[in-house]
C-alpha positions as CSV (number, residue, x, y, z in Angstrom):
1,M,-6.6,36.7,-38.4
2,L,-3.7,39.0,-39.3
3,E,-0.1,38.1,-38.6
4,A,2.8,40.4,-39.4
5,F,6.6,39.9,-39.5
6,Y,9.6,42.1,-39.7
7,A,13.2,41.3,-40.5
8,T,15.9,41.6,-37.8
9,E,19.4,43.0,-38.3
10,R,20.7,39.5,-39.2
11,G,17.9,39.0,-41.7
12,S,15.7,36.5,-39.7
13,L,11.9,37.0,-39.3
14,E,10.2,37.9,-36.0
15,D,6.5,38.3,-35.2
16,A,5.0,41.7,-34.7
17,T,2.0,42.4,-32.5
18,I,-0.9,43.8,-34.5
19,N,-3.8,45.4,-32.6
20,G,-4.9,47.9,-35.3
21,D,-3.9,49.7,-38.5
22,F,-1.6,51.9,-36.3
23,D,0.7,48.9,-35.8
24,L,1.2,48.3,-39.5
25,H,4.4,50.3,-39.9
26,P,6.5,50.4,-43.1
27,D,9.2,48.0,-41.7
28,L,6.9,45.0,-41.9
29,V,8.1,42.7,-44.7
30,W,5.4,40.0,-44.5
31,L,1.6,40.4,-43.8
32,D,-0.1,37.0,-43.5
33,L,-3.9,37.1,-43.6
34,I,-5.8,33.9,-42.5
35,A,-9.5,34.1,-43.2
36,P,-9.4,37.9,-42.5
37,S,-12.3,40.0,-41.4
38,Q,-13.4,43.1,-43.3
39,E,-11.8,45.2,-40.6
40,E,-8.4,43.6,-41.0
41,Q,-8.6,44.0,-44.8
42,Q,-9.4,47.7,-44.3
43,W,-6.3,48.0,-42.1
44,I,-4.2,46.7,-45.0
45,L,-5.9,49.2,-47.4
46,D,-5.4,52.1,-45.1
47,A,-1.8,51.3,-44.2
48,Y,-0.5,50.1,-47.5
49,D,-3.1,51.1,-50.1
50,Q,-3.4,47.4,-51.0
51,N,-6.8,45.9,-51.9
52,M,-6.9,42.2,-50.9
53,P,-8.9,39.7,-52.9
54,T,-11.7,37.7,-51.2
55,L,-11.4,34.0,-50.4
56,K,-14.3,33.3,-52.7
57,S,-12.6,35.1,-55.6
58,L,-9.5,32.9,-55.1
59,E,-11.5,29.8,-55.8
60,D,-13.2,31.3,-58.9
61,I,-10.0,32.7,-60.5
62,S,-9.3,31.4,-64.0
63,S,-6.1,29.4,-64.6
64,S,-4.9,32.1,-67.0
65,A,-4.9,34.7,-64.3
66,R,-3.2,32.8,-61.5
67,F,0.1,34.6,-61.8
68,Y,0.9,38.0,-63.4
69,R,2.5,41.3,-62.8
70,D,0.1,44.3,-62.9
71,D,0.6,47.8,-64.3
72,D,2.1,49.0,-60.9
73,G,4.8,46.3,-61.0
74,I,3.1,44.2,-58.3
75,L,3.4,40.4,-58.7
76,H,0.2,38.4,-58.1
77,I,0.4,34.6,-57.7
78,S,-2.3,32.2,-56.7
79,T,-1.2,28.6,-56.0
80,Y,-2.5,25.4,-54.5
81,F,-1.5,24.0,-51.1
82,L,-2.3,20.5,-50.1
83,T,-3.4,19.8,-46.5
84,K,-4.6,16.7,-44.6
85,N,-8.1,17.1,-43.4
86,K,-9.4,15.2,-40.3
87,N,-12.8,16.8,-40.3
88,F,-14.3,13.6,-41.7
89,Q,-13.3,11.4,-38.8
90,V,-16.1,9.0,-37.8
91,D,-17.4,9.3,-34.2
92,G,-15.7,6.8,-31.9
93,E,-12.8,6.2,-34.3
94,T,-9.3,6.7,-33.0
95,E,-6.9,9.1,-34.6
96,E,-4.6,6.4,-35.8
97,N,-7.4,4.5,-37.5
98,S,-9.3,7.6,-38.8
99,S,-9.6,8.2,-42.5
100,I,-7.4,11.2,-43.2
101,L,-8.6,12.9,-46.4
102,A,-6.7,15.6,-48.3
103,T,-8.0,19.0,-49.4
104,V,-6.6,21.6,-51.7
105,Q,-6.9,25.3,-51.0
106,T,-5.7,28.3,-52.9
107,V,-3.3,30.7,-51.4
108,A,-2.7,34.2,-52.8
109,F,0.7,35.9,-52.9
110,I,1.0,39.7,-53.6
111,L,4.6,40.7,-53.9
112,H,5.7,44.3,-53.6
113,K,9.3,45.6,-53.6
114,E,9.1,46.3,-49.8
115,R,6.8,43.5,-48.5
116,L,4.8,40.3,-49.2
117,F,1.1,39.9,-48.6
118,T,-0.4,36.3,-48.3
119,L,-4.0,35.4,-48.1
120,R,-5.4,31.9,-47.2
121,G,-8.5,30.4,-45.7
122,E,-7.0,28.3,-42.9
123,K,-3.7,27.5,-41.1
124,L,-1.3,25.4,-43.1
125,V,1.6,23.2,-42.0
126,A,3.9,24.7,-44.7
127,F,3.5,28.2,-43.4
128,R,4.2,27.1,-39.8
129,A,7.3,25.2,-40.9
130,F,8.6,28.2,-42.9
131,R,8.1,30.6,-40.0
132,A,10.1,28.3,-37.7
133,R,12.9,28.1,-40.3
134,A,12.9,31.8,-41.0
135,R,13.1,32.6,-37.3
136,R,16.2,30.4,-36.9
137,N,17.5,31.5,-40.3
138,D,20.0,28.6,-40.5
139,Y,21.0,29.5,-44.1
140,E,21.5,33.2,-43.3
141,I,19.1,34.5,-45.9
142,D,18.3,38.2,-45.8
143,Y,14.5,38.2,-45.4
144,K,14.5,42.0,-45.7
145,D,13.9,41.1,-49.4
146,P,10.3,39.8,-49.5
147,T,11.1,37.7,-52.6
148,W,13.1,35.3,-50.4
149,I,10.0,34.9,-48.3
150,L,8.0,34.0,-51.4
151,L,10.6,31.4,-52.5
152,G,10.9,30.1,-48.9
153,L,7.1,29.5,-48.7
154,L,7.2,27.7,-52.1
155,E,10.1,25.6,-50.8
156,A,8.1,24.8,-47.6
157,K,5.2,23.8,-49.8
158,L,7.5,21.5,-51.7
159,D,8.9,20.0,-48.5
160,E,5.3,19.3,-47.2
161,L,4.4,17.5,-50.5
162,A,7.6,15.5,-50.2
163,D,6.6,14.4,-46.7
164,I,3.1,13.5,-47.8
165,L,4.4,11.3,-50.6
166,E,6.9,9.7,-48.2
167,D,4.0,8.9,-45.8
168,I,2.0,7.5,-48.7
169,H,4.9,5.3,-49.7
170,K,5.2,3.9,-46.2
171,D,1.4,3.2,-46.1
172,L,1.7,1.4,-49.5
173,E,4.5,-0.8,-48.3
174,K,2.4,-1.8,-45.3
175,Y,-0.7,-2.4,-47.4
176,S,1.3,-4.5,-49.8
177,T,2.3,-6.8,-47.0
178,E,-1.3,-7.1,-45.8
179,V,-2.7,-7.8,-49.2
180,L,-0.1,-10.2,-50.5
181,N,0.3,-12.2,-47.3
182,N,-2.2,-15.1,-47.8
183,R,-2.7,-16.0,-44.2
184,H,-3.2,-12.4,-43.1
185,R,-5.5,-11.7,-46.0
186,E,-7.7,-14.7,-45.4
187,M,-7.9,-14.5,-41.6
188,I,-7.7,-10.8,-40.7
189,L,-7.8,-8.4,-43.6
190,D,-11.1,-6.7,-44.5
191,L,-10.7,-6.4,-48.3
192,D,-13.6,-3.8,-48.6
193,D,-11.9,-1.6,-46.0
194,M,-8.6,-2.0,-47.9
195,I,-10.3,-0.8,-51.1
196,T,-11.5,2.3,-49.3
197,R,-8.0,3.0,-47.9
198,L,-6.3,2.6,-51.3
199,A,-8.9,4.8,-52.9
200,Q,-8.2,7.5,-50.3
201,L,-4.5,7.3,-51.1
202,E,-5.2,7.5,-54.8
203,D,-7.3,10.7,-54.2
204,M,-4.4,12.2,-52.2
205,L,-1.9,11.4,-54.9
206,G,-4.1,13.0,-57.5
207,K,-4.3,16.2,-55.4
208,A,-0.6,16.1,-54.7
209,Q,0.1,15.9,-58.4
210,L,-2.2,18.9,-59.0
211,C,-0.2,20.9,-56.5
212,L,3.1,19.8,-58.0
213,I,2.0,20.7,-61.6
214,D,0.7,24.1,-60.3
215,L,4.0,24.7,-58.5
216,R,6.0,23.9,-61.7
217,R,3.9,26.4,-63.6
218,V,4.6,29.0,-60.9
219,L,8.4,28.4,-61.0
220,T,8.4,28.5,-64.8
221,F,6.7,31.9,-64.5
222,L,9.2,33.2,-61.9
223,S,12.1,32.0,-64.0
224,R,11.2,34.5,-66.8
225,P,13.7,37.3,-67.0
226,R,11.3,40.1,-66.0
227,A,9.2,38.2,-63.5
228,L,11.4,39.0,-60.4
229,G,13.6,41.6,-62.0
230,S,16.9,40.0,-60.9
231,H,19.0,37.0,-61.7
232,I,20.1,36.4,-58.1
233,Y,17.1,34.1,-57.6
234,D,17.7,31.9,-60.7
235,A,19.8,29.2,-58.9
236,D,17.1,28.7,-56.2
237,I,14.3,28.6,-58.8
238,R,16.2,26.0,-60.9
239,E,16.8,23.9,-57.8
240,L,13.2,24.0,-56.8
241,S,12.2,23.1,-60.4
242,E,14.4,20.1,-60.3
243,D,12.9,18.9,-57.0
244,V,9.4,19.3,-58.4
245,R,10.4,17.2,-61.4
246,S,11.7,14.4,-59.2
247,L,8.5,14.5,-57.0
248,V,6.3,14.4,-60.1
249,E,8.0,11.2,-61.2
250,H,7.8,9.7,-57.6
251,D,4.1,10.6,-57.5
252,A,3.6,8.8,-60.9
253,F,5.3,5.7,-59.5
254,L,3.2,5.7,-56.3
255,F,0.1,6.1,-58.5
256,Q,1.0,2.9,-60.4
257,K,1.6,1.1,-57.1
258,V,-1.8,2.1,-55.8
259,R,-3.5,1.0,-59.0
260,F,-1.7,-2.4,-58.8
261,L,-2.9,-2.9,-55.2
262,L,-6.4,-1.8,-56.1
263,D,-6.5,-4.3,-59.0
264,T,-5.0,-7.0,-56.8
265,T,-7.4,-6.4,-54.0
266,S,-10.4,-6.3,-56.4
267,G,-9.1,-9.6,-57.9
268,F,-9.0,-11.3,-54.5
269,I,-12.6,-10.0,-53.8
270,N,-13.8,-11.5,-57.1
271,T,-12.0,-14.8,-56.3
272,E,-13.7,-15.0,-52.9
273,Q,-17.1,-14.3,-54.5
274,N,-16.5,-16.9,-57.1
275,D,-15.5,-19.5,-54.5
276,T,-18.7,-18.7,-52.6
277,I,-20.9,-19.1,-55.7
278,R,-19.1,-22.3,-56.6
279,R,-19.7,-23.8,-53.2
280,F,-23.4,-23.0,-53.5
281,S,-23.4,-24.5,-57.0
282,I,-21.8,-27.7,-55.8
283,L,-24.2,-28.2,-52.9
284,P,-27.3,-28.9,-55.0
285,S,-25.2,-31.3,-57.1
286,M,-24.3,-33.2,-53.9
287,L,-27.9,-33.3,-52.7
288,A,-29.6,-34.2,-56.0
289,P,-29.0,-38.0,-55.9
290,P,-30.3,-38.5,-52.3
291,M,-33.3,-36.2,-53.1
292,L,-34.0,-38.3,-56.2
293,I,-33.9,-41.6,-54.3
294,A,-36.0,-40.2,-51.5
295,S,-38.6,-38.9,-54.1
296,I,-38.8,-42.3,-55.8
297,Y,-39.3,-44.2,-52.5
298,G,-41.9,-41.6,-51.6
299,M,-44.1,-42.6,-54.6
300,N,-47.2,-44.7,-53.8
301,T,-46.2,-48.0,-55.6
302,D,-45.4,-51.6,-54.5
303,V,-42.9,-52.6,-57.1
304,L,-39.9,-50.8,-55.7
305,P,-37.2,-53.0,-54.1
306,F,-36.9,-52.6,-50.3
307,A,-40.3,-50.9,-50.3
308,H,-41.7,-53.2,-47.6
309,G,-40.3,-55.0,-44.6
310,T,-38.9,-54.2,-41.2
311,T,-35.4,-53.5,-42.6
312,S,-36.4,-51.4,-45.6
313,F,-36.0,-48.0,-43.8
314,V,-32.5,-48.9,-42.7
315,I,-31.5,-50.1,-46.2
316,V,-32.9,-47.1,-48.0
317,S,-31.2,-44.8,-45.4
318,F,-27.8,-46.4,-46.2
319,I,-28.4,-45.9,-49.9
320,L,-29.2,-42.2,-49.3
321,I,-26.0,-41.8,-47.2
322,A,-23.9,-43.5,-49.9
323,F,-25.2,-41.3,-52.6
324,L,-24.5,-38.3,-50.4
325,V,-21.0,-39.3,-49.3
326,G,-20.0,-40.5,-52.8
327,P,-20.3,-37.2,-54.6
328,M,-18.6,-35.4,-51.6
329,I,-15.6,-37.7,-51.8
330,Y,-15.4,-37.2,-55.6
331,F,-15.6,-33.4,-55.3
332,R,-12.9,-33.3,-52.6
333,W,-10.7,-35.6,-54.8
334,K,-11.1,-33.1,-57.6
335,K,-10.4,-30.2,-55.1
336,W,-13.6,-28.5,-56.0
337,I,-14.5,-28.0,-52.3
């Protein structure tokens, strides 16, 4: 899919209809390729003499070559975007209760003086949010300069990460109430399911941290004097860097909270298992005296008291019951059962 945008007189972005390379005119400031076909990549090459990398090459790119300026002065940036993935939803499971996993995909930015090219494998929330913001242009930014489009997309990425961390914080508050409420935990909560949910949140936090650290490296690169060729972007880059720093700290706090809940839930599971094993250990101790008496009276001998007579069965039965109830009362008194 190939989407193109041009800047209006007031600087906002508007969509352009693309049916072939003949529609790729010089006024387009942003070309967005989503899992493009070879034909669409050829359109870009014919219209702008720009070779686009393949999606597979984006995944194989080394960390040292993720952002650089080539000999022609073109800026190349490859950065991670986090997206929630619902493809792992179990059949018959509702959307609210489904396990939402997170995936990280690489997005390539190629910045010319006249336009910006982006390449990604699938649709992303951050791009959709930026397009809506750029169409309104509430802050009256001149998107005729493609550098502002690049910074706007990085800001949208940061906003999405902030929203994801906020959602995780809300989930953790809810999970804390479920785990630490004794009645709810004992009567309703499935501790194994809670372990799974917390592990998924920990996985998402780890990937969010990866994206934040990667974004911090990108912003550090862009803050270099010769990266963008102008100081008019420095204030925005510093502001984004400060926001990244605060989100990294918030992510670390949430990581500690997830670990605390995981350890607490695992502790409750171990406690339940120990209680079960203890009950099974106490049961033989309670049954041992009656079984011993029954075994003695089952021996073939005549010297045992109450071994003969019409009331012997009743007397021995009372003895067995006494030896069964006695240990039970004692164990309850000790609060072992």
